[in-house]
KOLBA-689051 format. One line per 5 residues: number of its first residue (from 1); their letters; for each residue x, y, z of N, C-alpha, C. Coordinates in nm, 3 decimals, padded with zeros to 5 digits, always signed. Each point is the difference from the previous one (the first is absolute). Example, Ala and Ser with C-alpha at 12.3 -4.5 7.8 and 13.67 -1.06 7.14 Angstrom:
1) AS) +01.319:-00.569:+00.780:-00.089:+00.119:+00.000:+00.090:+00.120:+00.000 | -00.035:+00.105:-00.072:+00.082:+00.119:+00.006:-00.077:+00.109:+00.073
//
This chain:
1) MSIQK) +00.547:-01.166:-00.312:+00.013:+00.146:+00.030:+00.162:+00.045:+00.024 | +00.012:+00.115:-00.054:+00.143:+00.045:+00.012:-00.022:+00.129:+00.076 | +00.095:+00.033:+00.086:+00.003:+00.107:+00.091:+00.132:+00.075:-00.049 | -00.007:+00.116:-00.045:+00.127:+00.073:-00.034:+00.008:+00.108:+00.112 | +00.120:+00.009:+00.055:+00.011:+00.108:+00.118:+00.074:+00.090:-00.082
6) WSDEI) -00.079:+00.100:-00.039:+00.041:+00.106:-00.088:+00.092:+00.102:+00.078 | -00.030:+00.009:+00.124:+00.082:+00.078:+00.108:-00.036:-00.054:+00.129 | +00.053:+00.051:+00.101:-00.028:-00.037:+00.130:-00.133:+00.053:+00.039 | -00.047:+00.110:-00.065:-00.139:+00.044:+00.019:-00.109:-00.042:-00.089 | +00.037:-00.048:-00.117:-00.110:-00.035:-00.095:+00.029:-00.150:-00.063
11) WVAQL) -00.099:-00.072:+00.004:-00.015:-00.149:-00.051:-00.097:-00.002:-00.117 | +00.041:-00.083:-00.088:-00.099:-00.034:-00.119:-00.020:-00.149:+00.013 | -00.148:-00.035:+00.017:-00.040:-00.146:-00.010:-00.078:-00.027:-00.115 | +00.044:-00.093:-00.078:-00.082:-00.045:-00.127:-00.086:-00.119:+00.047 | -00.129:+00.009:-00.025:-00.098:-00.096:+00.054:-00.044:-00.078:-00.121
16) SNEPA) -00.067:-00.128:+00.015:-00.053:-00.079:-00.083:-00.146:-00.021:+00.021 | -00.067:-00.074:-00.089:-00.139:-00.031:+00.018:-00.016:-00.097:+00.125 | -00.114:-00.018:+00.050:-00.047:-00.090:+00.108:+00.043:-00.147:-00.069 | +00.023:-00.106:+00.076:+00.021:+00.015:+00.154:+00.132:+00.062:+00.040 | +00.080:+00.029:-00.093:+00.133:+00.056:+00.054:-00.010:+00.135:+00.058
21) FSEDI) -00.103:+00.080:-00.050:-00.017:+00.129:+00.060:+00.000:+00.010:+00.141 | -00.092:-00.076:+00.069:-00.009:-00.012:+00.152:+00.129:-00.033:+00.051 | +00.074:-00.110:-00.048:+00.131:-00.017:+00.058:+00.111:+00.091:-00.022 | -00.015:+00.079:-00.120:+00.088:+00.098:-00.026:-00.006:+00.110:+00.103 | -00.129:+00.059:+00.031:-00.013:+00.098:+00.095:+00.044:-00.040:+00.138
26) SALQH) -00.026:-00.147:+00.042:+00.058:-00.041:+00.123:+00.138:-00.002:+00.008 | +00.078:-00.040:-00.117:+00.138:+00.012:-00.007:+00.045:+00.136:+00.025 | -00.055:+00.095:-00.067:+00.054:+00.137:-00.016:-00.019:+00.057:+00.157 | -00.117:-00.025:+00.067:-00.011:+00.043:+00.130:+00.092:-00.055:+00.086 | +00.032:-00.128:-00.015:+00.103:-00.072:+00.098:+00.126:+00.065:-00.038
31) EIDQG) +00.042:+00.014:-00.121:+00.125:+00.080:-00.024:+00.020:+00.129:+00.053 | -00.100:+00.073:+00.001:-00.006:+00.133:+00.051:+00.013:+00.002:+00.155 | -00.067:-00.101:+00.061:+00.003:-00.014:+00.146:+00.146:-00.030:+00.037 | +00.076:-00.074:-00.084:+00.134:-00.040:+00.044:+00.120:+00.101:-00.004 | -00.060:+00.117:-00.084:+00.096:+00.112:-00.030:+00.027:+00.086:+00.129
36) KSIPH) +00.100:+00.094:-00.010:+00.028:+00.088:+00.104:-00.089:+00.119:-00.014 | -00.035:+00.042:-00.132:-00.087:+00.117:-00.026:-00.115:-00.038:-00.070 | -00.106:+00.076:+00.000:-00.119:-00.039:-00.070:-00.004:+00.083:-00.120 | +00.008:-00.067:-00.109:+00.005:+00.069:-00.133:-00.138:+00.059:-00.064 | +00.007:+00.092:-00.079:-00.110:+00.028:-00.092:+00.011:-00.117:-00.096
41) TVIDL) -00.114:-00.028:-00.060:-00.015:-00.117:-00.075:-00.091:+00.045:-00.124 | +00.067:-00.060:-00.123:-00.067:+00.010:-00.129:-00.050:-00.157:-00.033 | -00.118:+00.002:-00.029:-00.061:-00.124:-00.040:+00.001:-00.009:-00.141 | +00.065:-00.073:-00.078:+00.004:-00.020:-00.142:-00.116:-00.108:-00.046 | -00.107:+00.034:-00.054:-00.101:-00.082:-00.028:-00.005:-00.030:-00.166
46) STVTH) +00.116:+00.024:-00.066:+00.008:-00.015:-00.142:-00.025:-00.161:-00.048 | +00.021:-00.070:+00.085:-00.026:-00.155:-00.040:-00.124:-00.058:+00.071 | -00.086:+00.093:+00.063:-00.135:-00.039:+00.057:-00.102:+00.016:-00.104 | -00.079:-00.114:-00.026:-00.092:+00.034:-00.105:-00.145:-00.011:+00.055 | -00.016:-00.042:+00.127:-00.131:+00.015:+00.066:+00.015:+00.007:+00.151
51) LNSSS) -00.086:+00.050:+00.070:-00.003:+00.007:+00.149:-00.120:-00.057:+00.041 | +00.000:-00.071:+00.138:-00.121:-00.041:+00.050:-00.013:+00.067:+00.136 | -00.104:-00.049:+00.083:-00.014:+00.071:+00.124:+00.118:-00.024:+00.101 | +00.049:-00.107:-00.018:+00.123:-00.044:+00.080:+00.113:+00.099:-00.021 | +00.026:+00.026:-00.131:+00.114:+00.083:-00.053:-00.018:+00.145:+00.060
56) LTNLL) -00.135:+00.047:-00.011:-00.033:+00.140:+00.050:+00.020:+00.007:+00.149 | -00.052:-00.104:+00.063:+00.022:+00.010:+00.145:+00.139:-00.003:+00.053 | +00.082:-00.080:-00.072:+00.149:+00.017:+00.029:+00.046:+00.143:-00.043 | -00.038:+00.054:-00.091:+00.067:+00.139:-00.043:-00.056:+00.094:+00.107 | -00.125:-00.017:+00.052:-00.051:+00.092:+00.112:+00.068:-00.028:+00.117
61) RLRKW) +00.045:-00.106:+00.034:+00.087:-00.024:+00.114:+00.126:+00.079:-00.006 | +00.064:-00.028:-00.112:+00.130:+00.063:-00.034:-00.007:+00.144:+00.016 | -00.113:+00.057:-00.058:-00.027:+00.157:+00.002:-00.001:+00.043:+00.141 | -00.070:-00.078:+00.077:-00.032:+00.030:+00.149:+00.138:-00.003:+00.078 | +00.085:-00.109:-00.035:+00.124:+00.004:+00.085:+00.080:+00.120:-00.056
66) AIDND) +00.003:+00.027:-00.134:+00.079:+00.122:-00.034:-00.044:+00.126:+00.065 | -00.125:+00.037:+00.013:-00.058:+00.106:+00.071:+00.044:-00.011:+00.141 | -00.010:-00.110:+00.081:+00.044:+00.000:+00.130:+00.130:+00.023:+00.028 | +00.075:-00.022:-00.103:+00.151:+00.007:+00.011:+00.037:+00.136:-00.083 | -00.075:+00.088:-00.025:+00.029:+00.134:-00.064:+00.088:-00.029:-00.120
71) RKLRL) -00.036:-00.092:-00.089:+00.058:-00.048:-00.112:-00.086:+00.025:-00.141 | +00.050:+00.008:-00.096:-00.083:+00.023:-00.131:+00.000:-00.136:-00.071 | -00.117:-00.027:-00.064:-00.030:-00.126:-00.074:-00.047:+00.039:-00.138 | +00.070:-00.020:-00.107:-00.049:+00.027:-00.140:-00.018:-00.124:-00.069 | -00.117:-00.007:-00.072:-00.023:-00.112:-00.097:+00.046:+00.049:-00.133
76) AAMID) +00.059:-00.084:-00.076:+00.051:+00.055:-00.134:-00.035:-00.118:-00.116 | +00.003:+00.055:-00.120:-00.004:-00.077:-00.117:-00.098:-00.108:-00.006 | -00.120:+00.049:+00.031:-00.121:-00.091:-00.013:-00.058:-00.002:-00.129 | -00.050:-00.120:-00.057:-00.072:-00.010:-00.118:-00.141:+00.057:+00.016 | -00.063:+00.017:-00.119:-00.137:+00.058:+00.022:-00.104:-00.080:+00.076
81) SVWVV) +00.014:-00.149:-00.018:-00.096:-00.074:+00.075:-00.005:-00.008:+00.140 | +00.128:+00.044:+00.042:+00.032:+00.000:+00.159:-00.041:+00.131:+00.048 | +00.018:+00.110:-00.095:-00.039:+00.130:+00.047:-00.139:+00.019:+00.019 | -00.079:-00.074:-00.094:-00.145:+00.002:+00.013:-00.053:-00.056:+00.133 | +00.080:-00.090:+00.058:-00.031:-00.052:+00.127:-00.001:+00.107:+00.104
86) FLTTG) +00.103:+00.081:+00.007:+00.017:+00.101:+00.084:-00.109:+00.116:-00.027 | -00.033:+00.023:-00.128:-00.108:+00.096:-00.017:-00.145:-00.062:+00.041 | -00.028:-00.129:-00.028:-00.121:-00.037:+00.049:-00.023:-00.013:+00.150 | +00.112:-00.027:+00.072:-00.011:-00.017:+00.139:+00.017:+00.130:+00.072 | +00.032:+00.119:-00.064:+00.029:+00.122:+00.056:+00.140:-00.003:+00.067
91) LDKIF) +00.081:-00.097:-00.017:+00.126:+00.007:+00.051:+00.103:+00.090:-00.054 | -00.049:+00.046:-00.120:+00.087:+00.095:-00.081:+00.006:+00.137:+00.081 | -00.078:+00.015:+00.101:-00.001:+00.127:+00.075:+00.084:-00.005:+00.122 | +00.053:-00.128:+00.049:+00.078:-00.006:+00.124:+00.140:-00.053:-00.034 | +00.034:-00.048:-00.110:+00.134:-00.044:-00.040:+00.072:+00.108:-00.069
96) EFSPD) +00.129:+00.003:+00.013:+00.070:+00.083:-00.108:+00.055:-00.065:-00.105 | -00.019:+00.037:-00.134:+00.038:-00.069:-00.113:+00.100:+00.071:-00.101 | +00.074:-00.075:-00.068:+00.097:+00.057:-00.094:-00.002:-00.079:-00.134 | +00.020:+00.062:-00.102:-00.014:-00.088:-00.138:+00.098:-00.099:-00.022 | +00.115:+00.018:+00.078:+00.115:-00.096:-00.012:+00.088:+00.024:+00.115
101) VPTAL) +00.102:-00.104:+00.020:+00.067:-00.005:+00.117:+00.115:+00.127:+00.006 | +00.057:+00.047:-00.115:+00.086:+00.114:+00.005:-00.075:+00.117:+00.045 | -00.129:+00.016:-00.048:-00.076:+00.119:+00.056:-00.034:-00.012:+00.149 | -00.027:-00.104:+00.040:-00.022:-00.027:+00.152:+00.119:+00.014:+00.079 | +00.122:-00.040:-00.052:+00.126:+00.035:+00.077:+00.034:+00.142:+00.002
106) AGLQL) -00.019:+00.070:-00.106:+00.021:+00.143:-00.008:-00.095:+00.075:+00.089 | -00.132:-00.044:+00.015:-00.093:+00.064:+00.088:+00.040:-00.027:+00.139 | +00.043:-00.107:+00.045:+00.053:-00.002:+00.136:+00.112:+00.050:+00.045 | +00.089:+00.029:-00.102:+00.124:+00.079:+00.015:-00.031:+00.147:+00.029 | -00.100:+00.034:-00.089:-00.034:+00.157:+00.024:-00.094:+00.023:+00.130
111) DQG) -00.064:-00.118:+00.054:-00.084:+00.012:+00.124:+00.095:+00.008:+00.114 | +00.130:-00.074:-00.017:+00.102:+00.013:+00.101:+00.074:+00.117:+00.015 | +00.014:+00.068:-00.125:+00.089:+00.112:-00.030:-00.007:+00.124:+00.076
//
């Protein structure tokens, strides 16, 4: 996983398929917990080709953490097979999505603005 600290307020994390996905989410959470401020986060899913129940659970935990800390979480750049998982489970109604990382970053900047 790579974490790009795009600004003090916004981070971008690129995740991979399981089993690395769960480890990546844990590493992201640990990195955020070590910081002085809590960032808004864009999750780049462009390299993720499938999600399982563990992946979805980890994303839901990250979403809850973001809500509890009044932060935004955006999922970006997912391929169709991953998007279908969100549609099938109904999770498309609770997460915020962007077609790509630049659009997600622009949306977060506008929300802060």
